[in-house]
C-alpha positions in Angstrom: 61.0 97.0 80.2 63.3 94.5 81.9 62.6 90.8 81.8 61.3 90.7 85.4 58.7 93.5 84.9 55.9 91.1 84.0 56.3 89.1 87.3 57.2 92.2 89.4 53.9 94.1 88.5 51.7 91.0 88.8 51.2 91.5 92.6 49.7 94.9 92.3 47.4 94.1 89.4 46.2 90.9 91.1 45.4 92.9 94.2 43.4 95.4 92.2 41.4 92.6 90.5 40.6 90.9 93.8 39.6 94.1 95.5 37.3 95.1 92.5 35.7 91.6 92.5 34.9 91.9 96.2 33.4 95.4 95.7 31.2 94.1 92.8 29.9 91.2 95.0 29.0 93.6 97.8 27.4 96.0 95.4 25.2 93.4 93.7 23.9 92.3 97.1 22.8 95.8 97.7 21.7 96.9 94.2 19.9 93.9 92.8 19.2 95.7 89.4 22.9 95.9 88.7 23.4 92.1 88.8 23.5 91.6 85.0 26.1 94.4 84.3 28.2 93.5 87.3 28.2 89.8 86.2 29.6 90.8 82.8 32.3 93.0 84.4 33.2 90.2 86.9 33.6 87.7 84.0 36.0 90.1 82.2 38.0 90.5 85.4 38.2 86.7 85.8 39.4 86.3 82.2 42.0 89.0 82.7 43.2 87.3 85.8 43.6 84.0 83.9 45.5 85.7 81.1 47.8 87.4 83.5 48.5 84.1 85.3 49.6 82.5 82.1 51.9 85.4 81.3 53.4 85.2 84.7 54.1 81.5 84.4 55.7 82.0 81.0 57.9 84.7 82.4 58.9 82.9 85.6 59.8 79.6 83.8 61.3 81.4 80.8 59.2 79.3 78.4 58.7 82.3 76.1 61.1 85.2 75.4 58.8 88.1 74.5 60.3 90.9 72.4 61.0 94.2 74.1 58.2 96.0 72.3 55.7 93.3 73.4 56.9 93.5 77.0 56.3 97.3 76.9 52.8 96.7 75.5 52.0 94.2 78.3 53.0 96.8 80.9 50.7 99.4 79.4 47.8 96.9 79.4 48.4 96.1 83.1 48.4 99.8 83.9 45.1 100.3 82.1 43.5 97.3 83.8 44.6 98.5 87.2 43.2 102.0 86.5 39.8 100.6 85.3 39.6 98.5 88.5 40.2 101.5 90.7 37.6 103.6 88.9 35.0 100.8 89.0 35.6 100.3 92.7 35.4 104.0 93.5 32.2 104.3 91.5 30.5 101.3 93.2 31.6 102.5 96.7 30.1 105.9 96.0 26.8 104.4 94.8 26.6 101.9 97.6 27.1 104.6 100.3 24.3 106.8 99.0 20.7 106.9 99.9 17.9 104.9 98.4 17.3 107.5 95.7 20.9 107.4 94.8 20.8 103.6 94.4 17.8 103.8 92.2 19.6 106.3 90.0 21.9 103.4 88.9 19.4 102.3 86.4 19.3 105.6 84.7 22.9 107.1 84.7 25.6 104.7 85.9 24.7 101.7 83.7 26.4 103.3 80.6 29.6 104.2 82.5 29.9 100.6 83.8 29.5 99.2 80.3 32.3 101.5 79.1 34.6 100.1 81.8 33.6 96.6 80.7 34.4 97.4 77.1 37.8 98.8 78.1 38.5 95.6 80.1 37.4 93.5 77.2 39.8 95.3 74.8 42.6 94.8 77.2 41.8 91.1 77.5 41.8 90.8 73.7 45.3 92.4 73.6 46.5 89.9 76.3 45.0 87.0 74.3 47.0 88.1 71.3 50.2 88.0 73.5 49.2 84.6 74.6 48.8 83.4 71.0 52.3 84.7 70.3 53.6 82.7 73.2 51.8 79.6 72.1 53.2 79.9 68.6 56.7 80.5 70.0 56.4 77.4 72.2 55.2 75.2 69.3 57.9 76.5 67.0 60.5 75.9 69.6 59.2 72.4 70.2 59.2 71.8 66.5 62.8 73.0 66.3 63.6 70.9 69.3 62.0 67.9 67.6 64.0 68.5 64.4 67.1 68.9 66.5 66.2 65.7 68.3 65.7 64.0 65.0 69.1 65.2 63.8 70.6 64.0 67.0 68.9 60.6 66.7 70.2 60.4 63.1 73.7 61.3 64.3 73.5 58.7 67.0 72.3 56.1 64.5 75.2 57.0 62.2 77.6 56.8 65.0 76.1 53.4 66.1 76.4 52.2 62.5 80.0 53.4 62.3 80.7 51.7 65.7 79.2 48.4 64.4 81.3 48.7 61.2 84.4 49.3 63.3 83.5 46.4 65.5 83.1 44.2 62.5 86.5 45.5 61.1 88.1 44.9 64.5 86.7 41.3 64.5 88.0 40.7 61.1 91.4 42.1 62.1 91.4 39.9 65.2 90.7 36.9 63.0 93.6 37.9 60.8 95.7 38.3 63.9 94.8 34.8 65.1 95.6 33.4 61.7 98.9 35.2 61.8 99.6 33.9 65.2 99.0 30.4 63.9 101.4 31.1 61.1 103.9 32.6 63.6 103.7 29.5 65.6 105.8 27.9 62.8 108.6 30.4 63.5 110.2 28.0 66.0 110.1 25.2 63.5 111.5 27.3 60.8 114.2 28.7 63.1 115.3 25.2 64.0 115.3 24.2 60.4 117.4 27.3 59.5 119.8 26.5 62.4 120.2 22.9 61.1 120.8 24.1 57.5 123.4 26.7 58.7 125.2 23.9 60.6 125.2 21.8 57.5 126.6 24.7 55.4 129.2 25.3 58.1 130.1 21.7 58.0 131.1 22.0 54.4 134.0 24.2 55.3 135.4 21.8 58.0 138.6 19.8 57.3 136.7 16.6 57.0 135.2 17.8 53.7 138.5 18.8 52.1 139.0 15.4 50.6 137.5 16.4 47.3 139.9 19.3 46.9 142.8 17.0 48.0 141.7 14.5 45.4 141.9 17.1 42.7 145.2 18.3 43.8 146.6 14.8 43.9 145.3 14.1 40.4 147.0 17.2 39.1 150.2 16.3 40.9 150.1 12.7 39.6 149.6 13.9 36.0 152.4 16.5 36.3 154.7 13.8 37.7 153.7 11.4 34.9 154.6 14.0 32.2 157.9 14.8 33.8 158.7 11.1 34.0 158.8 10.8 30.2 162.4 10.8 29.1 163.1 12.3 25.7 164.9 10.1 23.2 168.6 10.6 22.6 169.4 13.6 20.4 165.9 15.1 21.0 167.3 18.6 21.7 169.7 18.4 18.7 166.9 17.2 16.5 164.7 20.2 17.5 167.6 22.6 16.9 168.3 21.1 13.4 164.7 20.7 12.2 161.3 21.2 13.6 158.4 18.8 12.9 156.3 20.0 10.0 153.3 18.0 11.0 150.2 20.1 11.7 147.5 20.0 14.3 143.8 19.8 13.6 141.1 21.9 15.4 141.1 19.5 18.4 144.8 20.0 19.1 145.9 16.5 17.9 148.6 15.9 15.4 147.5 15.1 11.8 149.7 12.3 10.4 148.5 12.9 6.9 150.5 16.1 6.6 153.7 14.9 8.2 156.9 14.8 6.0 159.3 13.6 8.6 158.0 10.1 9.1 158.4 7.7 6.3 155.2 6.0 4.9 156.6 2.6 6.0 156.5 3.6 9.7 153.5 2.0 11.4 152.5 3.1 14.9 151.0 0.1 16.6 150.6 1.6 20.1 150.9 5.1 21.3 152.9 4.0 24.3 155.0 1.5 22.3 155.8 2.5 18.8 157.4 -0.3 16.6 159.4 0.6 13.4 160.0 -1.6 10.4 163.6 -2.8 10.6 164.1 -2.6 6.9 162.9 0.9 6.7 165.0 1.8 9.8 168.1 0.6 8.1 167.3 2.8 5.2 167.1 5.9 7.4 170.1 7.7 8.4 170.8 8.6 11.9 169.4 12.1 11.7 166.0 11.0 10.4 165.8 8.3 13.0 166.3 11.0 15.8 163.6 13.2 14.2 161.1 10.3 14.1 161.8 9.4 17.7 161.2 13.1 18.7 158.0 13.0 16.7 156.9 9.9 18.7 157.8 11.5 22.0 155.7 14.6 21.2 152.7 12.4 20.3 153.0 10.5 23.6 153.3 13.8 25.5 150.3 15.3 23.7 148.1 12.2 24.3 148.9 12.1 28.0 148.2 15.8 28.4 144.9 15.5 26.6 143.9 12.5 28.7 144.8 14.3 31.9 142.9 17.5 31.0 139.8 15.5 30.2 140.1 13.6 33.6 140.4 16.8 35.5 137.4 18.3 33.7 135.3 15.3 34.6 136.4 15.5 38.2 135.5 19.2 38.4 132.0 18.5 37.2 131.4 16.1 40.0 129.5 17.3 43.1 131.3 17.1 46.5 128.6 14.6 47.5 129.6 12.3 44.6 133.2 12.2 45.8 132.3 11.9 49.4 130.0 9.0 48.6 133.0 7.1 47.2 135.7 8.2 49.7 133.8 9.3 52.8 130.4 7.6 53.2 130.2 8.6 56.8 130.1 12.4 56.0 127.8 12.2 53.0 124.7 13.2 55.0 126.3 16.5 56.1 126.7 17.8 52.5 124.3 20.3 50.9 123.4 20.9 47.3 122.5 24.1 45.5 118.8 23.3 46.0 119.3 23.1 49.7 121.0 26.5 49.9 118.3 28.1 47.8 115.7 26.5 50.1 117.5 28.1 53.1 117.2 31.5 51.5 113.6 31.0 50.6 112.8 30.1 54.2 114.6 33.2 55.5 112.6 35.4 53.1 109.3 33.8 54.2 110.1 34.4 57.9 110.9 38.1 57.2 107.6 38.6 55.3 105.6 36.9 58.0 107.2 39.1 60.7 106.7 42.3 58.7 103.0 41.5 58.0 102.4 40.7 61.6 103.9 44.1 62.7 101.7 46.0 60.2 98.5 44.1 61.3 99.2 44.9 65.0 99.6 48.6 64.2 96.3 48.7 62.4 94.5 46.9 65.2 95.9 49.4 67.8 94.7 52.3 65.5 91.2 50.8 65.3 91.0 50.2 69.0 92.1 53.9 69.7 89.4 55.2 67.3 86.7 53.0 68.9 87.7 54.2 72.4 87.5 57.9 71.2 
């Protein structure tokens, strides 16, 4: 039975019920003794009409989807009701058209037949009521499922709202972090100017005006070299070295040890390194060769002392910072010099700027991602 069969057959069954009701009313007005039985039949017809109205509404509005077997059963019930109505109407018309004796015969023979029709209508009504109970249960079940689905939808909406609130709080926190980062980034200009100033100071160290320190060291070395070359060896120094070499030894510091010397007589007293004075009596006792050897020994000691003094002076000058030399020779350029701490400070500032810039880029990427998820 197709889905429209319940509504399609409703017109014919309603026509049969209305026609049967009119016939019963007309018959009761003629045969007063049949009022009780006809009243019972008319009540059954009214109940059947109400049941069929409810079924028609359910079918038209698709509130209940009856199974195929139940639809077939409803069609059979409608057919039985329509046939009963036709039989009741034919019987009443036949009794109403007869003579008076035929009408009186109602009480004796037709009463049982009408009761059978009424029983058939009542059984059909009970079947329709069962169908209606099924429809009621189906509607309640569907409403319950709909309520459960609504509850699930409400729970999902609440969860989404909670997630949205969490995302909003997270976005607010990220925005606060971004504002804090913007405040930190506002120091970029200050740091950039400071870096430019420090780079200018570093560049200033390589300019010619700061070469005085290196020139001073070069001049010191040149002066020492010239001083050593200005020392004239005593007469016969080369001959003395070719004849005999000094047997004096050097200690660990590189200085000559006079205690091990065998070339200088014990009576020789060195008063000054630059000016050595010999005892005349002892000098007369020495021969010319020993005198030359002693003079060569004195020349070597003077040369060694000046070399040691020059090396120590150069070492001390090398330990000086450029700022120390400039403070003595070039006070006007002292402010442009940088120390090692200044250079390390420059590097530290550059690293800090790079870290701030990288962190700012990462934070902006996270905020864009959160805003995209919130929009979706």
